[in-house]
N, C-alpha and C positions, 0 to 999 in steps of 0.2 A: 505493498500498499505506500504511496506516494503522497509528503503533506502537502505539496504542492500551493499553493494556495493558503497556507492555513490560519492566516488571518482575517478571513473572513467566512461566512458564516457554515453551522455544520454540513450543509450540503453540496458547499463547494469540496469538500473532500474526497478524492475520486480513494474507488477502493480497487482491488486486484483481488481479484479471489477462485477459489482450485473447482470452483461447482457454484452453479447459480443459487442462491441461497430458495428453498424452499417454501417461506414463510420472513414476510420480510412489509411489518408493517408501513406504509410511509404516511407523513404527516408534513406541515409545514416547514420540518428543520432536517428531513430527510428526504434524498433525491436517488432511488434505485437506479435511476440510469446513469450513475454515477459506480455501480458495481458493473465488474468486467472479467467475466469468466476464464478464466484459464487451465485452455487445454492442452491434457498432457496424453500423449498416447504411448508412451515409453511405461516397464513397467517397472515399479520401488522396489529396491533402490535405485535411484537414479539422478544426476545429478547436472547441474545447471548455471550457468554465468551469470550476474543481477549486475549491475551498474548504476551507481546513483552520481547525479551531476547538476548542481544550476548553473545553469549553462550561460541565464541572464541574455535572454534574448535570441531566440529560436527563429526568430525571422530573416537571423543574421547568420545562419551557420545553417540552410535548409542543405548545403549541402555535405559539410563538412562533419558534420553528427550521421548521417546514414554512410558513412564513409569509415567514422573512427567505431564506431556498433561494429561495424564489418569486420573491419581489422580487430578487434578486440575479442572476434567471437561473442559479442553478449546474445544471450535470448530472452532479457528484459532488460530495457533502459529505462529506468525511472526518471525524467526531467523536472527540473525544478525554473523558474521566474521564468516560463517560457515565452511571456510577454504577446502571448495570440491574442489579436483581441478579436470578437468574431465575426467581422468581415472579412479579416480575413482568411482567404481559401486558399492563396497556393502556396503556402507555408508546410500547412497540412497535408496538402497534396502530394506535395514536394518529398514532409518526413513516412508518407506510405507505401511510398515508391520503393519496394521488394520487403517494405517492412508493414504489418499492423498498426496502425499509429490512434491512439485514444487522446481524447484531450477534451476538458471542459474549463471553457475561455471565462476567462472576469467578464462582464456587464460593464465593469468602469475602471480606471486607476489602471496604475504602471508600476513593472518593480516588488519589492518585496515592504519586509518589514512586519516586526513581530505583532502590534497592534492591541487590542488587546488579550495578552494572555491569558486572565482566570476565564474567560469564554472560552478560549481553546481547549484548554485541558479539560473544561468541564463535556464541551462536545467530542474533545474524543474517549473521555469515558466513557458518554454514551452509545458513541459508535464505538468502541470495544464489547460493550456489555452486550449490544446488539447482534453478536459474531458468532455464527454458533460453536459450540465446544466439542468436545468429544474426539483430544489429540491431534488434530490436523493441525497440518504448520501455517505459520501466521508469520508476515515479513512487514516489518513497521519502517518506512525510510523513508528522508525526507531532508529538507533546509529549516529548519528548527530556529535556526538562528539563537540558540540561546546559550552563550558562554559557562562553561560546565562551575566553574568557580561564581554563578549570581543562584541564591537562595528558585530561583524558579526551578535550575536544572537537579533542583535534587526534591524537588514535587513533581515535575516531568519524569524523572528514573524510578520514582518511588509508586509514581500512579500505573506504570507500564511493568515494573515488575511487581504489581500485583494480580498483573495477568498475567504472568511464566515468560512475564518478555523481558529477554535479555541483549544488551546493550553490545554489540561486536564494535572489540577495540582498534581503533585507526589511530595512524596517525592525525600529527593537522592537516584537517580538509580546508582553511580560509589562509591566504597570505602573509594574512598580517599571525599567522601561529596559531589560531585558533583553533578547536572543534567545533565547528557549526549543523556539517550535516551530521544526520544519526544514523545507524542502522538499529533495528531491534527486532531477534528469531523467537522463535515459540519451533519448539518441538524439529527442527532440525541441526543440522551439521554444518557449521559454514570454515571456508577452509578458502587460502592462493587470494588472502588481501589483501590488495592493493591500490594506494595514494595516490596518483597522480596529478601533475600540476600541468596545467593546460593554460598556453598564453593566449588563448581569448575565452578570459573566464578568470575573477578573478579566489573562485573556489577551484579546489579539486575534485580532479573524475576520484571516484572506489568503486573498486570493484570486487567482489568475491566470488567464493563457488560455492553453490547453497544443494546441499545432498538432504534429500527425503529415506525418511528411513521405509526401512521394507517392509515392516506390517504397521499399518496404520492403527490405534487404540479408538473401535469401535464399540459407541456405546449404545446396548441393548433398544431400543422404541419404547418408549414407553406406551403401558396399557392399560388403561380404564377397565371395569368390571361392574357390569350392571344389570339387577331386574329390573326389565318393561311391566313394574306392577300394576300402574295402572289397566292393563288386560286380564290382570288377575280377577277374577267371579270368586267372590267369600263363596259363595254357599255349593259353589264345584271345590276346593279346596276343603270345603268342612267334610260333603261328602267322599272324598279322597282319602282325606284323614279316618275318619271315621271308619273307611271301610278296611285301612291298610292296618287300625293297632287290635292287637290282641282285644278277646273277649273279659267284657267288663272285669268275670271272675278269670279269668287269666292275668291282668293286667293287677289284679288287686293284691293277687298273692307275691305279686315281686319289692323286692324290697324300695329302697329311694330311690339307691345311685340306681340301678338299674330300670326302675323304673321311667327314669330322667333321662335316663339314653334313649331309653327304647322310641320317648316323644321326641326328643331331640328329631335324633336319625328318620325318624316317620316325618317329622316334619319337612325336614332337609331333602327325602327324596319327592314326597310330592310334590313339591316346590321344582327342584328339577325337571321333575316330569311336565308341570302344567307350565314354569312359569320361568325356563329354562336362563340360565346365564350368560350372557354372552359378552364380547370384548367388540371393543374400540384403540385406533389411538387417541392417547390420553393429548388435550392439548395442553402448550407449553410454554410459555413467557418467558421473553432471554432474562439473564441472572443480570442482578441491580446490585450492585456490589456497593454502591453510594448510599441506598438506602437501607443508613440504620434503623437498629431497635426505638431511635425517638424522634426518625422520623415514621415510623409507623404510626407509632403511639401520639403525635401529633396532629398526622395524617387522619386516625381514626374520630381525634379530638373536631377536625373539622368538619369532618360528614356529620359529626351527632348533630353540630352547631349549624349545618345547611339544611337538614332531617328539621330541625325547631324553629329556625327559621320559616320551614314551605308551612308548615301545622298553624 
């Protein structure tokens, strides 16, 4: 996932995933059109090369970028600060030559910046919370424009660590000697990390090899079980139970435990015959690590207050 244009709304955070989300609820802050399926045909384990670069205007480098990508034998290249405007069609067309190019343009503005970092961290938290779990590999990378000696870096690292994302350690990625371009991965192996200075940008090009595990941890699907009691006829159940139980004389001679077990098993058998248990996929909701016990309690109080106001 490239964090290009991280200073803007959550809907502008582009995402590449290994398979399209089967369920993704869209609201005003979520744009499912940013989800890009990554098709892989080779069986795991397999490796491919990824690159990250703040190109500082892809408009001025439509020939250099694909040539450098080919030379570096990259499978995926994440570009930040492309500066491609919505009306610019020539650059995406040039970058799409021999490659699959995906871009989410800004509607206004140009260049980089951190903007309101608090909102970005919250939006990033919501985004990562909505991603499906189950041990699938995940990579988060981009020009975060955060110095490692700043408090924001501690907050960013702790947020991503809560999702089991580890930062890939590189040398400086900015000409003055700072690390501004970060790569975080989960459930994969990283190797051959290389940072290369390029004269056409003051940000360095970062490249690494990503190897997916041979077996992905599969989470069994959640299943719920229920009886359709609305279709149950009480008189039908009563007749079935009375005809299945021992006679009154035999039943009265049983001890308490045996009589209880007999009645329980008879009720269960009759219910299974008349109203059998059916299974269906359980509804799941994305995890919400931010929803603490205090917030849950206050949300309950808020809903109770709203109900009282309606009365």
